[in-house]
N, CA, C and O atoms as a MOPAC input file, in Angstrom:
PM7 MOZYME 1SCF
protein

 N     20.20400 1   -71.65200 1   -12.01500 1
 C     19.24400 1   -70.91200 1   -10.49700 1
 C     18.02200 1   -70.94600 1   -10.81700 1
 O     17.42700 1   -70.30800 1   -11.68600 1
 N     17.49100 1   -72.05300 1    -9.76600 1
 C     16.14500 1   -71.77000 1    -9.71500 1
 C     15.20800 1   -70.34600 1    -9.32500 1
 O     15.25000 1   -69.69600 1    -8.28100 1
 N     14.52600 1   -70.16000 1   -10.30800 1
 C     13.41200 1   -69.09800 1   -10.01300 1
 C     12.31300 1   -69.05900 1    -8.93500 1
 O     11.28600 1   -69.72800 1    -9.05500 1
 N     12.54900 1   -68.27500 1    -7.90000 1
 C     11.25400 1   -68.69700 1    -6.78100 1
 C     10.65300 1   -67.17200 1    -6.67100 1
 O     11.06300 1   -66.19100 1    -7.29200 1
 N      9.72700 1   -67.21600 1    -5.85400 1
 C      9.35400 1   -65.96800 1    -5.37800 1
 C      9.59100 1   -65.52500 1    -4.00800 1
 O      9.81300 1   -66.37000 1    -3.14200 1
 N      9.56300 1   -64.17000 1    -3.70200 1
 C     10.17100 1   -63.83700 1    -2.59300 1
 C      9.54400 1   -64.31400 1    -1.45900 1
 O     10.32100 1   -64.28600 1    -0.50400 1
 N      8.31700 1   -64.79200 1    -1.14800 1
 C      7.81000 1   -65.27000 1    -0.01200 1
 C      8.73900 1   -66.95900 1     0.16900 1
 O      9.11300 1   -67.42600 1     1.24400 1
 N      8.86800 1   -67.39300 1    -0.75800 1
 C      9.31700 1   -68.80300 1    -0.46100 1
 C     10.78400 1   -69.02900 1     0.12200 1
 O     11.24700 1   -70.14500 1     0.35900 1
 N     11.59400 1   -67.57000 1     0.36200 1
 C     12.99900 1   -67.56300 1     0.91000 1
 C     12.96100 1   -67.81700 1     2.16700 1
 O     11.84000 1   -67.85800 1     2.67500 1
 N     14.04400 1   -68.03800 1     2.95500 1
 C     14.22700 1   -68.06900 1     4.34800 1
 C     15.12000 1   -66.87900 1     4.80500 1
 O     15.78300 1   -66.22800 1     3.99700 1
 N     15.10400 1   -66.62800 1     6.13400 1
 C     15.89300 1   -65.90500 1     6.75100 1
 C     17.66400 1   -66.15400 1     6.65200 1
 O     18.20000 1   -67.12700 1     7.18200 1
 N     18.28300 1   -65.29800 1     6.03100 1
 C     19.62600 1   -65.15400 1     5.83000 1
 C     19.78400 1   -65.43800 1     4.42300 1
 O     20.94600 1   -65.22500 1     4.07600 1
 N     18.88500 1   -65.92500 1     3.28900 1
 C     19.50400 1   -65.98600 1     2.36800 1
 C     19.25200 1   -64.49600 1     1.54900 1
 O     18.56300 1   -63.54000 1     1.90700 1
 N     19.95100 1   -64.64500 1     0.50200 1
 C     20.44200 1   -63.49900 1    -0.27200 1
 C     19.81400 1   -63.64700 1    -1.78100 1
 O     19.71300 1   -64.75900 1    -2.29900 1
 N     19.35900 1   -62.33200 1    -2.51400 1
 C     18.78800 1   -62.52500 1    -3.71300 1
 C     18.54900 1   -61.49200 1    -4.25400 1
 O     18.57400 1   -60.39500 1    -3.69500 1
 N     18.25600 1   -61.72000 1    -5.54700 1
 C     18.16700 1   -60.52500 1    -6.54000 1
 C     16.85500 1   -60.50800 1    -7.42400 1
 O     16.33800 1   -61.49200 1    -7.95200 1
 N     16.52000 1   -59.50200 1    -7.46900 1
 C     15.01100 1   -59.35700 1    -8.01000 1
 C     15.11300 1   -59.64700 1    -9.39800 1
 O     15.99600 1   -59.08100 1   -10.04200 1
 N     14.33700 1   -60.44700 1    -9.95400 1
 C     14.37000 1   -60.93700 1   -11.44100 1
 C     13.39100 1   -60.40900 1   -12.37200 1
 O     13.48400 1   -60.21600 1   -13.58400 1
 N     12.26000 1   -60.17800 1   -11.41800 1
 C     11.09900 1   -59.63700 1   -12.10200 1
 C      9.56600 1   -59.87500 1   -11.22500 1
 O      9.68200 1   -60.34100 1   -10.09100 1
 N      8.31300 1   -59.59900 1   -11.67500 1
 C      7.38500 1   -59.25900 1   -10.88200 1
 C      6.14300 1   -59.50300 1   -11.50000 1
 O      6.32000 1   -59.59300 1   -12.71500 1
 N      4.90300 1   -59.65600 1   -11.16800 1
 C      3.85100 1   -59.66900 1   -11.77700 1
 C      2.85400 1   -58.28200 1   -11.29300 1
 O      2.74700 1   -57.92700 1   -10.12000 1
 N      2.15500 1   -57.59300 1   -12.47900 1
 C      1.58100 1   -56.21600 1   -12.54800 1
 C      2.18900 1   -55.05400 1   -12.41200 1
 O      3.27700 1   -55.04400 1   -11.83700 1
 N      1.70600 1   -54.01200 1   -12.83600 1
 C      2.31400 1   -52.77100 1   -13.22000 1
 C      2.50800 1   -52.00400 1   -11.78100 1
 O      3.45100 1   -51.25900 1   -11.51400 1
 N      1.25100 1   -52.39600 1   -10.77600 1
 C      1.40100 1   -51.49300 1    -9.40300 1
 C      2.58900 1   -51.96500 1    -8.58400 1
 O      3.37400 1   -51.18800 1    -8.04000 1
 N      2.68200 1   -53.46300 1    -8.52300 1
 C      4.03200 1   -54.10700 1    -8.19000 1
 C      5.28700 1   -53.13900 1    -8.52500 1
 O      6.12400 1   -52.65500 1    -7.76300 1
 N      5.14500 1   -53.03700 1    -9.77500 1
 C      6.56800 1   -52.49100 1   -10.40800 1
 C      6.87900 1   -51.24500 1   -10.07900 1
 O      8.03400 1   -50.82100 1   -10.04800 1
 N      5.73500 1   -50.50300 1    -9.78100 1
 C      6.11300 1   -49.32000 1    -9.53400 1
 C      6.01800 1   -48.87000 1    -7.84000 1
 O      5.92200 1   -47.72200 1    -7.40500 1
 N      6.07400 1   -50.07600 1    -7.10000 1
 C      6.41200 1   -49.79600 1    -5.80000 1
 C      7.71900 1   -50.38700 1    -5.54400 1
 O      8.49500 1   -49.75600 1    -4.82700 1
 N      8.09800 1   -51.59100 1    -6.06500 1
 C      9.41000 1   -52.02800 1    -6.37700 1
 C     10.44300 1   -50.95200 1    -6.53400 1
 O     11.43000 1   -50.66700 1    -5.85600 1
 N      9.92100 1   -50.42900 1    -7.64600 1
 C     10.92600 1   -49.20000 1    -7.87800 1
 C     11.27100 1   -48.26900 1    -7.22000 1
 O     12.46700 1   -48.02700 1    -7.06000 1
 N     10.50200 1   -47.67600 1    -6.79200 1
 C     10.66700 1   -46.87800 1    -5.43900 1
 C     11.05800 1   -47.13400 1    -4.29500 1
 O     11.38800 1   -46.32400 1    -3.42900 1
 N     11.03800 1   -48.53800 1    -4.22200 1
 C     11.37000 1   -49.19300 1    -2.89100 1
 C     13.20500 1   -49.63600 1    -2.85900 1
 O     14.12500 1   -49.41500 1    -2.07100 1
 N     13.08700 1   -50.25800 1    -3.99600 1
 C     14.29000 1   -51.19400 1    -3.78700 1
 C     14.96200 1   -51.06800 1    -5.66300 1
 O     14.20800 1   -51.17500 1    -6.63000 1
 N     16.39300 1   -50.84500 1    -5.77000 1
 C     17.08300 1   -50.98100 1    -7.14200 1
 C     17.07600 1   -52.10500 1    -7.22000 1
 O     17.62100 1   -52.80700 1    -6.36900 1
 N     16.35400 1   -52.66800 1    -8.44000 1
 C     16.35200 1   -54.00100 1    -8.90400 1
 C     17.80900 1   -54.63200 1    -8.84700 1
 O     17.91600 1   -55.76900 1    -8.38700 1
 N     19.14700 1   -53.82400 1    -9.37700 1
 C     20.20100 1   -54.56100 1    -9.46900 1
 C     20.96000 1   -55.06700 1    -7.81400 1
 O     21.84400 1   -55.89800 1    -7.60700 1
 N     20.33000 1   -54.33800 1    -6.99800 1
 C     20.90400 1   -54.64600 1    -5.61400 1
 C     20.92600 1   -55.84000 1    -5.00300 1
 O     19.76700 1   -56.24800 1    -4.92900 1
 N     21.72900 1   -56.63700 1    -4.50500 1
 C     21.51900 1   -57.80900 1    -3.24300 1
 C     20.88800 1   -57.33200 1    -2.14000 1
 O     20.88700 1   -56.33200 1    -1.42200 1
 N     20.26800 1   -58.55100 1    -2.26500 1
 C     19.02700 1   -58.12400 1    -0.93100 1
 C     19.08100 1   -59.33100 1    -0.08100 1
 O     18.89600 1   -60.43500 1    -0.59300 1
 N     19.35800 1   -59.18100 1     1.37400 1
 C     19.17400 1   -60.02500 1     2.21200 1
 C     17.91700 1   -60.29700 1     3.21300 1
 O     17.55600 1   -59.40900 1     3.98500 1
 N     17.38300 1   -61.33400 1     3.17400 1
 C     15.91400 1   -61.47300 1     4.39900 1
 C     16.81500 1   -61.37400 1     5.57700 1
 O     17.86600 1   -61.98900 1     5.75600 1
 N     16.15400 1   -60.37100 1     6.46800 1
 C     16.57000 1   -60.48900 1     7.98100 1
 C     15.76400 1   -61.07300 1     8.80900 1
 O     16.16200 1   -61.49100 1     9.89600 1
 N     14.29900 1   -61.20100 1     8.33300 1
 C     13.20200 1   -61.67300 1     9.47100 1
 C     12.10700 1   -61.96900 1     8.79700 1
 O     11.63900 1   -61.14700 1     8.00900 1
 N     11.57500 1   -63.08300 1     8.98200 1
 C     10.27600 1   -63.23800 1     8.17700 1
 C      9.38000 1   -63.76100 1     8.99500 1
 O      9.60000 1   -64.80800 1     9.60300 1
 N      8.21400 1   -63.05200 1     9.10200 1
 C      7.11400 1   -63.06900 1    10.22200 1
 C      6.39500 1   -64.39000 1     9.72500 1
 O      6.16000 1   -64.61800 1     8.53800 1
 N      6.08500 1   -65.20100 1    10.73800 1
 C      5.07600 1   -66.65700 1    10.16000 1
 C      3.72700 1   -66.26900 1     9.99500 1
 O      3.25100 1   -65.17000 1    10.28200 1
 N      3.18000 1   -67.18800 1     9.54300 1
 C      1.67400 1   -67.06000 1     8.72900 1
 C      1.35500 1   -65.69700 1     7.85700 1
 O      0.45100 1   -64.87100 1     7.99100 1
 N      2.00600 1   -65.74500 1     7.29300 1
 C      1.39700 1   -64.54800 1     6.31300 1
 C      1.99500 1   -63.28200 1     6.51400 1
 O      1.67400 1   -62.37900 1     5.74100 1
 N      2.87500 1   -63.04000 1     7.49300 1
 C      3.37300 1   -61.64600 1     7.80300 1
 C      4.31600 1   -61.16600 1     6.94900 1
 O      4.81400 1   -61.85400 1     6.05700 1
 N      4.57100 1   -60.11700 1     7.14600 1
 C      5.72400 1   -59.34200 1     6.00800 1
 C      6.94000 1   -60.12700 1     6.39200 1
 O      7.17400 1   -61.01600 1     7.21100 1
 N      7.68300 1   -59.41100 1     5.42100 1
 C      8.90100 1   -60.12500 1     4.98600 1
 C     10.06800 1   -59.09100 1     5.28600 1
 O     10.23900 1   -58.57400 1     4.18300 1
 N     10.88700 1   -58.55300 1     6.08900 1
 C     12.01100 1   -57.62900 1     6.36700 1
 C     13.27400 1   -58.02800 1     5.69000 1
 O     13.78400 1   -59.14000 1     5.82100 1
 N     13.74700 1   -57.07900 1     4.96900 1
 C     14.85900 1   -57.49700 1     4.01300 1
 C     15.82800 1   -56.27500 1     4.41800 1
 O     15.38100 1   -55.20500 1     4.83100 1
 N     17.02300 1   -56.51000 1     4.27800 1
 C     18.18300 1   -55.49000 1     3.99800 1
 C     18.84700 1   -55.26400 1     2.80600 1
 O     19.46500 1   -56.14800 1     2.21100 1
 N     18.69800 1   -53.55000 1     2.24400 1
 C     19.03400 1   -53.32100 1     1.17900 1
 C     19.97900 1   -51.92400 1     1.51500 1
 O     19.53800 1   -50.89100 1     2.02000 1
 N     21.25100 1   -52.15100 1     1.14000 1
 C     22.57400 1   -51.23700 1     1.55500 1
 C     22.18300 1   -50.58800 1     2.83400 1
 O     21.95600 1   -49.38100 1     2.91900 1
 N     22.09700 1   -51.57800 1     4.00900 1
 C     22.04300 1   -51.16200 1     5.21100 1
 C     20.75500 1   -50.66000 1     5.54000 1
 O     20.75400 1   -49.99000 1     6.57300 1
 N     19.82700 1   -50.76500 1     5.05800 1
 C     18.40900 1   -50.27300 1     5.23200 1
 C     17.46600 1   -51.04400 1     5.36400 1
 O     17.23600 1   -51.69500 1     4.34400 1
 N     16.65800 1   -51.29000 1     6.41600 1
 C     15.71100 1   -52.23300 1     6.55600 1
 C     14.52600 1   -52.06600 1     5.78800 1
 O     14.10900 1   -50.91500 1     5.65700 1
 N     13.76700 1   -53.21200 1     5.13600 1
 C     12.50300 1   -52.73600 1     4.15300 1
 C     11.47200 1   -53.52600 1     4.23100 1
 O     11.66100 1   -54.34500 1     3.33100 1
 N     10.50400 1   -53.77700 1     4.75400 1
 C      9.30300 1   -54.48200 1     5.03300 1
 C      8.39300 1   -54.51100 1     3.48600 1
 O      8.13400 1   -53.55700 1     2.75100 1
 N      8.05500 1   -55.88200 1     3.33400 1
 C      7.45200 1   -56.27500 1     2.17200 1
 C      6.18500 1   -57.28200 1     2.63700 1
 O      6.28200 1   -58.37000 1     3.20500 1
 N      5.18700 1   -56.70200 1     2.29300 1
 C      3.90900 1   -57.67200 1     2.58600 1
 C      3.76900 1   -58.70900 1     1.88100 1
 O      3.95500 1   -58.69700 1     0.66400 1
 N      3.39000 1   -59.84900 1     2.60600 1
 C      3.26700 1   -61.28300 1     1.84500 1
 C      2.68200 1   -61.35600 1     1.05800 1
 O      3.10900 1   -62.35700 1     0.48300 1
 N      1.53300 1   -60.81200 1     0.26500 1
 C      0.91700 1   -60.39700 1    -1.10300 1
 C      1.65700 1   -60.08000 1    -1.81400 1
 O      1.82400 1   -60.62700 1    -2.90400 1
 N      2.50100 1   -58.81300 1    -1.26200 1
 C      3.28000 1   -58.48700 1    -2.45400 1
 C      4.71500 1   -59.31200 1    -2.97600 1
 O      5.20000 1   -59.45600 1    -4.09900 1
 N      5.12800 1   -59.75700 1    -1.67900 1
 C      6.19600 1   -60.96700 1    -1.85900 1
 C      5.96700 1   -62.46900 1    -2.77900 1
 O      6.85500 1   -63.19100 1    -3.23200 1
 N      4.96000 1   -62.59300 1    -2.84500 1
 C      4.28000 1   -63.66800 1    -3.68300 1
 C      4.43800 1   -63.30800 1    -5.10200 1
 O      4.56900 1   -64.20700 1    -5.93300 1
 N      4.43700 1   -62.18200 1    -5.41900 1
 C      4.24300 1   -61.54400 1    -6.79500 1
 C      5.88600 1   -61.03100 1    -7.25600 1
 O      6.09000 1   -60.46600 1    -8.33000 1
 N      6.68300 1   -61.24900 1    -6.53300 1
 C      8.20800 1   -60.62600 1    -6.81500 1
 C      8.83100 1   -62.19400 1    -7.05800 1
 O      8.70100 1   -63.17000 1    -6.32000 1
 N      9.51000 1   -62.09300 1    -8.27700 1
 C     10.49500 1   -63.23700 1    -8.73900 1
 C     11.70800 1   -63.11200 1    -8.49900 1
 O     12.33800 1   -62.21100 1    -9.05400 1
 N     12.43000 1   -64.14600 1    -7.45600 1
 C     14.00100 1   -63.47000 1    -7.33000 1
 C     14.87200 1   -64.72300 1    -7.90200 1
 O     14.36000 1   -65.58000 1    -8.62200 1
 N     15.98300 1   -64.73700 1    -7.58200 1
 C     17.01300 1   -65.83200 1    -7.78800 1
 C     17.89700 1   -65.65000 1    -6.77900 1
 O     18.36200 1   -64.53900 1    -6.52500 1
 N     18.22700 1   -66.81600 1    -6.06600 1
 C     19.26400 1   -66.85600 1    -5.22800 1
 C     20.65900 1   -66.10600 1    -5.50600 1
 O     21.24900 1   -66.28300 1    -6.57200 1
 N     21.12000 1   -65.33300 1    -4.58800 1
 C     22.86600 1   -64.89000 1    -4.95800 1
 C     23.54900 1   -65.76800 1    -3.73900 1
 O     23.30200 1   -65.73000 1    -2.53400 1
 N     24.31700 1   -66.42000 1    -4.33700 1
 C     25.42400 1   -67.31300 1    -3.53900 1
 C     26.78600 1   -66.98000 1    -3.42300 1
 O     27.63700 1   -67.84700 1    -3.22500 1
 N     27.04000 1   -65.83700 1    -3.52700 1
 C     28.38000 1   -65.27600 1    -3.47900 1
 C     29.04600 1   -64.95900 1    -2.29200 1
 O     30.18200 1   -64.48600 1    -2.32900 1

């Protein structure tokens, strides 16, 4: 499985978070999303806009800058 950053994914793809850069990002992600969850991209705004994802039935917006620092693996089940 190829490791990518969150901002590289497209709408409809499912993924798991496998890592991130920076302590601040780690604290924010841990508050928002449980790392063991399967997450789906719902909406991706063009031109460096936020990424809207769904986690356990709830929508979560992640800014473009933060998405570039989150490493994910695609989940294809």
